[in-house]
C-alpha positions in Angstrom: 117.1 -174.5 22.3 116.2 -171.2 20.7 118.7 -170.2 18.0 116.8 -167.1 16.9 118.6 -163.7 17.2 118.5 -162.0 20.6 115.6 -159.7 21.1 114.3 -157.5 24.0 112.5 -159.7 26.6 110.8 -158.7 29.8 112.9 -159.5 32.9 109.9 -159.9 35.1 108.2 -162.3 32.7 111.3 -164.4 32.4 111.6 -164.6 36.2 108.0 -165.5 36.7 108.1 -168.2 34.0 111.3 -169.7 35.5 109.8 -169.7 39.0 106.6 -171.3 37.8 108.6 -174.1 36.2 110.1 -175.1 39.5 107.3 -174.0 41.9 105.9 -177.6 42.3 109.3 -178.9 43.4 109.5 -176.1 46.0 106.0 -176.7 47.3 106.7 -180.5 47.7 109.5 -179.5 50.1 107.6 -176.7 51.8 110.2 -174.2 50.7 109.8 -170.4 50.8 110.5 -168.8 47.4 111.6 -165.1 47.5 111.9 -162.8 44.5 113.5 -159.3 44.4 113.7 -157.5 41.0 115.3 -154.1 40.5 112.7 -151.8 39.1 115.2 -150.2 36.7 115.8 -153.5 35.0 112.8 -153.9 32.7 114.2 -155.8 29.7 117.3 -157.6 28.4 118.5 -158.3 24.9 118.8 -162.1 24.8 117.2 -165.3 23.5 114.2 -165.8 25.8 114.4 -169.6 26.1 118.1 -169.5 26.9 117.6 -167.1 29.8 114.7 -169.2 31.1 116.9 -172.3 30.9 119.7 -170.6 32.9 117.3 -169.4 35.6 115.3 -172.7 35.8 118.4 -174.8 36.1 119.8 -172.7 38.9 116.5 -172.5 40.8 115.9 -176.3 40.5 119.4 -177.0 41.7 118.9 -174.7 44.7 115.6 -176.3 45.5 116.9 -179.8 45.4 119.9 -178.9 47.6 117.8 -177.1 50.3 116.3 -179.1 53.2 112.5 -179.1 53.7 111.2 -175.9 55.1 114.2 -173.8 53.9 114.4 -170.8 51.6 115.4 -170.2 47.9 115.6 -166.8 46.3 116.0 -165.1 43.0 117.4 -161.5 42.9 117.9 -159.2 39.9 120.0 -156.1 40.2 121.0 -153.5 37.6 124.4 -151.9 37.5 124.0 -148.8 35.2 127.6 -147.8 35.4 128.9 -151.1 34.0 125.8 -151.7 31.9 125.4 -155.1 33.6 122.5 -157.0 35.1 123.2 -159.4 37.9 120.9 -162.5 38.4 121.5 -164.2 41.7 120.0 -167.5 42.9 120.6 -168.2 46.6 119.5 -170.9 49.0 119.6 -172.0 52.6 121.2 -175.4 51.9 124.0 -176.7 54.1 126.5 -175.4 51.5 129.5 -177.2 50.1 133.2 -176.6 49.6 134.3 -174.6 46.5 135.7 -177.7 44.7 132.4 -179.5 44.8 130.5 -176.3 43.8 132.7 -175.7 40.8 132.3 -179.4 39.8 128.6 -178.9 39.4 129.2 -176.5 36.5 132.5 -177.8 35.1 131.7 -181.6 35.1 132.3 -183.5 31.8 129.6 -185.7 30.4 127.2 -185.8 33.4 124.9 -188.7 33.6 121.5 -187.2 34.4 119.6 -184.4 32.8 119.8 -181.9 35.7 123.5 -182.1 36.0 123.8 -181.8 32.2 121.8 -178.6 32.3 124.1 -177.2 35.0 127.3 -178.2 33.1 126.0 -176.2 30.1 125.5 -173.0 32.0 129.1 -171.6 31.7 129.0 -172.0 27.9 125.6 -170.3 27.7 126.7 -167.4 29.9 129.9 -166.9 27.9 127.9 -167.0 24.7 126.1 -163.9 25.9 129.3 -162.2 27.0 128.4 -162.7 30.6 130.3 -164.1 33.6 129.3 -166.5 36.3 130.4 -166.6 39.9 129.8 -169.0 42.9 129.9 -167.9 46.5 129.6 -170.9 48.9 130.8 -172.1 52.2 129.7 -175.0 54.4 126.8 -174.1 56.6 125.7 -170.9 54.8 124.2 -172.1 51.5 125.2 -171.1 48.0 124.8 -168.0 45.9 125.3 -168.2 42.1 125.4 -165.0 40.2 125.2 -164.6 36.4 126.1 -161.1 35.1 125.0 -160.2 31.6 125.3 -157.1 29.4 122.5 -154.7 29.9 121.4 -152.4 27.0 119.1 -149.9 28.7 118.0 -148.4 25.4 117.0 -151.8 24.0 119.2 -151.5 21.0 121.7 -154.2 19.9 125.3 -153.3 20.6 127.7 -152.5 17.8 129.6 -155.5 16.4 132.9 -156.0 18.4 135.8 -156.7 16.2 138.2 -159.4 17.2 141.4 -158.2 18.7 145.0 -159.5 19.0 147.1 -159.5 22.1 148.6 -161.8 24.8 146.6 -161.8 28.0 147.6 -163.3 31.3 144.5 -164.1 33.4 145.2 -164.7 37.1 142.4 -166.0 39.4 141.9 -168.8 41.8 138.3 -169.3 40.7 138.1 -172.2 38.3 134.7 -171.1 36.9 136.0 -167.6 36.2 139.1 -168.9 34.5 137.1 -171.2 32.3 134.4 -168.6 31.3 136.7 -165.6 30.9 139.5 -167.4 29.1 137.1 -169.1 26.7 135.5 -165.8 25.9 138.7 -163.9 25.4 140.1 -166.7 23.2 137.0 -166.5 21.0 137.6 -162.8 20.6 141.0 -163.5 19.2 143.3 -163.0 22.2 146.0 -165.4 23.1 145.3 -166.3 26.8 147.3 -168.0 29.5 146.0 -168.6 33.0 147.5 -168.7 36.5 145.8 -169.5 39.8 147.9 -167.3 42.2 150.5 -164.5 42.2 153.5 -166.8 42.4 152.2 -168.8 39.4 151.5 -165.6 37.6 155.1 -164.3 38.0 156.5 -167.6 36.5 154.0 -167.5 33.6 154.8 -163.9 32.9 158.5 -164.7 32.3 157.5 -167.4 29.8 154.5 -165.8 28.1 155.5 -162.1 27.9 151.9 -160.8 28.1 150.7 -157.5 26.6 148.2 -157.2 29.5 147.5 -158.8 32.9 144.1 -159.4 34.5 144.9 -159.8 38.2 142.6 -161.1 40.8 143.4 -159.7 44.3 142.3 -162.2 46.8 144.2 -165.5 46.1 146.2 -168.1 48.2 150.0 -168.5 48.3 150.6 -165.0 46.8 147.8 -162.4 46.5 147.3 -160.0 43.7 148.6 -156.9 45.4 151.9 -158.6 46.3 152.2 -159.8 42.7 151.5 -156.4 41.2 154.2 -154.8 43.5 156.7 -157.4 42.4 156.0 -156.7 38.7 156.3 -153.0 39.1 159.6 -153.3 41.0 161.2 -155.4 38.2 164.5 -154.1 36.9 163.3 -155.1 33.4 161.3 -152.2 31.9 159.4 -154.5 29.5 158.0 -156.3 32.5 157.6 -153.3 34.9 155.4 -151.4 32.5 153.0 -154.2 31.5 149.4 -152.9 31.9 147.7 -154.5 34.8 143.9 -154.5 35.4 143.0 -155.6 38.9 139.9 -157.7 39.6 138.2 -157.9 42.9 134.8 -158.5 44.5 132.2 -155.7 44.5 131.9 -155.5 48.3 135.6 -154.6 49.0 135.3 -150.8 48.8 138.8 -150.2 49.9 140.3 -152.3 47.2 140.4 -149.6 44.5 142.8 -147.5 46.5 144.9 -150.5 47.4 145.1 -151.7 43.8 146.1 -148.4 42.3 148.6 -147.8 45.1 150.2 -151.2 44.4 150.7 -150.2 40.8 147.6 -151.4 38.9 146.6 -149.3 35.9 142.9 -149.9 36.4 140.4 -151.7 38.6 137.3 -153.7 37.9 134.8 -154.9 40.5 133.5 -158.4 40.1 131.1 -159.6 38.8 130.9 -157.7 35.6 129.9 -158.6 32.1 132.6 -159.8 29.7 131.7 -157.0 27.2 132.6 -154.4 29.8 135.8 -156.3 30.6 136.7 -156.4 26.8 136.2 -152.7 26.6 138.7 -152.2 29.4 141.2 -154.5 27.7 141.0 -152.8 24.4 141.4 -149.3 26.0 144.7 -150.4 27.7 146.1 -152.2 24.7 145.4 -149.3 22.5 147.0 -146.9 25.0 150.1 -149.2 25.3 150.4 -149.3 21.5 
């Protein structure tokens, strides 16, 4: 593993190297390999070998899961507004349920080398202030997206000072909970998690958070209902807690719904953890 400081590396070179490392496996299964790289994304500030390890592990897993004659793809897209680069590896495998998919990346002490590489991905992503998401359903393959900070000028970011504050993180995605809570804890925040709106309301009474990160689409009680319940509280210290809503990028109507329900801000997923931390700091400073 490369422990040298991050430096500017060519995105196209990294993608080509990662694809070449797994091409033989794809050819053995007669798979079609597709690549699409956003022309705006030329470089990234990161340890080169670590990014190669991330891409190669995801590509190999997709290749091994895909039946002979299927397809595997690597897509790179830049988000200038949120200063984020999204790396997505997709496949035409039969897919799997969410529990099995998350277990690939959250398993403890895996036996073989490939599974060990996959289990190390969340830590590597969080180490680079990124976030990782999995989109899978039986019969439609799997899409794994890694979102990393993008410094378009090629300059290293200013050093982020650790902060203090109690944060309630609400999301039904185990991978998101693990990566985001680990990162925020390392920044100095006190973090408690909940997996749905009902759980969040109970945790809020016990934990008294300074800020809530609320996913919108959850079972049992969704984020919008939970936000409305918080804003309707007859206790001012609860009703005025800053709430940042989190939802998937494709739901264009969600911003209006979140703000109308009472959220103070809105973030589309996936987004880099550095951007998320900026939002958190802004609302905590405003509150104080």
